C-alpha positions as CSV (number, residue, x, y, z in Angstrom):
1,V,0.2,0.0,-0.4
2,Q,1.6,3.0,-1.0
3,L,0.2,6.3,0.0
4,Q,0.8,10.4,-1.8
5,A,0.0,13.1,0.2
6,S,-0.3,17.2,-2.1
7,G,-1.5,20.2,-1.6
8,G,0.2,21.9,1.0
9,G,2.6,25.0,0.5
10,L,2.9,28.3,1.8
11,V,-0.4,30.2,3.2
12,Q,-1.2,33.3,5.3
13,S,-2.5,33.1,8.0
14,G,-6.4,32.8,8.1
15,G,-5.5,31.4,4.8
16,S,-6.6,28.0,3.2
17,L,-5.7,24.7,2.0
18,R,-7.1,21.3,1.1
19,L,-3.9,18.2,1.3
20,S,-4.8,14.7,-0.7
21,C,-4.1,11.8,0.4
22,L,-4.3,9.4,-2.2
23,V,-3.9,5.9,-1.3
24,S,-2.8,3.5,-4.5
25,F,-2.7,-1.0,-3.3
26,P,-0.4,-3.2,-4.9
27,R,-3.5,-5.6,-6.2
28,S,-7.0,-5.2,-7.7
29,G,-9.6,-5.5,-5.9
30,L,-8.6,-4.3,-1.8
31,R,-10.8,-1.7,-0.9
32,L,-10.6,1.6,0.5
33,D,-13.2,1.7,2.4
34,Y,-11.7,-1.2,4.8
35,Y,-8.8,1.0,5.9
36,T,-9.1,3.5,9.2
37,I,-6.9,7.1,7.5
38,G,-5.0,9.2,10.0
39,W,-3.5,12.6,8.8
40,F,-0.3,13.0,11.5
41,R,1.9,16.8,11.7
42,Q,6.0,16.8,11.8
43,A,6.7,20.1,13.4
44,P,9.8,22.0,13.7
45,G,11.3,21.3,17.1
46,K,8.5,18.9,18.4
47,E,10.1,15.3,19.1
48,R,6.9,13.8,18.8
49,D,4.6,13.5,15.7
50,E,0.8,14.9,16.7
51,V,-2.4,13.2,15.2
52,V,-4.6,15.8,13.9
53,A,-7.6,14.3,12.1
54,C,-8.0,10.2,11.5
55,I,-11.5,8.9,10.0
56,S,-12.8,5.6,10.3
57,A,-13.3,2.7,8.0
58,S,-16.8,3.3,7.8
59,G,-15.7,7.1,8.4
60,S,-18.7,7.6,10.8
61,N,-16.3,7.7,13.3
62,I,-13.7,11.3,13.1
63,Y,-11.5,12.2,15.9
64,Y,-10.2,15.9,15.6
65,A,-7.0,17.0,18.1
66,D,-8.7,20.4,20.1
67,S,-5.9,22.1,18.6
68,V,-7.7,22.4,14.8
69,K,-11.3,21.5,16.0
70,G,-13.6,23.5,14.2
71,R,-10.6,24.7,11.7
72,F,-10.2,21.4,10.6
73,T,-12.5,18.5,8.3
74,I,-11.1,15.6,6.9
75,S,-13.3,13.8,4.3
76,R,-13.1,10.4,2.2
77,D,-13.7,9.2,-1.3
78,N,-13.1,5.6,-2.0
79,A,-14.3,5.4,-5.2
80,K,-10.9,8.1,-5.5
81,K,-9.1,6.1,-3.2
82,T,-8.0,9.5,-0.9
83,V,-8.9,10.6,2.0
84,Y,-8.8,14.6,2.3
85,L,-7.8,17.1,5.4
86,Q,-9.8,20.7,4.5
87,M,-7.4,23.0,6.5
88,N,-9.1,26.7,7.2
89,N,-8.4,30.1,9.2
90,L,-4.2,28.2,9.5
91,K,-2.1,30.0,12.5
92,P,1.3,30.3,11.9
93,E,1.8,27.1,14.9
94,D,-0.1,24.7,12.3
95,T,3.3,24.7,10.1
96,A,4.4,21.1,9.7
97,V,5.1,18.5,7.8
98,Y,2.0,16.5,7.2
99,Y,1.4,12.6,6.2
100,C,-1.0,10.3,6.4
101,A,-1.1,6.9,7.0
102,T,-3.4,3.9,6.9
103,D,-3.8,0.0,8.5
104,I,-7.0,-1.3,8.7
105,F,-7.7,-2.2,13.0
106,G,-10.1,-4.1,14.2
107,G,-13.8,-2.7,12.9
108,D,-14.7,-0.1,11.3
109,D,-15.5,2.3,13.8
110,V,-11.6,2.2,15.2
111,V,-9.6,5.3,14.8
112,E,-6.3,5.0,15.5
113,L,-4.1,8.0,17.2
114,N,-1.1,6.7,17.5
115,P,1.3,7.3,14.3
116,T,3.4,4.4,15.0
117,E,0.7,2.2,15.1
118,Y,0.0,2.7,11.4
119,S,1.8,0.2,9.0
120,F,1.2,2.3,5.9
121,R,2.1,6.1,5.8
122,G,3.7,7.9,3.2
123,Q,6.4,11.0,2.2
124,G,4.2,14.0,3.8
125,T,3.7,17.7,2.0
126,Q,5.0,20.5,3.8
127,V,2.6,23.8,5.6
128,T,3.7,26.8,5.8
129,V,1.4,29.0,7.7
130,S,3.2,32.8,8.0
131,S,1.7,35.5,9.8
């Protein structure tokens, strides 16, 4: 399973970006709707990656970090094998490398907040928010 994040860039404080995570499977027949998807970020000077948002395989269970609630929206289009992260009202503290990760966990409604629990991870896209 391969993941490719895109959509990052440089934006002013208060601006918006939409990140996309395209998931590719090694063979036909595998379906994205079996997989939990998480968005994480690596901020400069931070020791640990931070969970940003996570959506369950069913799409019915969604988690947001407190720091992004009300500003970010995660969504998935299983037919396009793509997960999105709409980011509005961006702040300088949102500056980070954002990456997506996926795996199958024990249940359609599971969200996993620990990035080390995921077997598959993309390379990330840089988001820089200027003040």
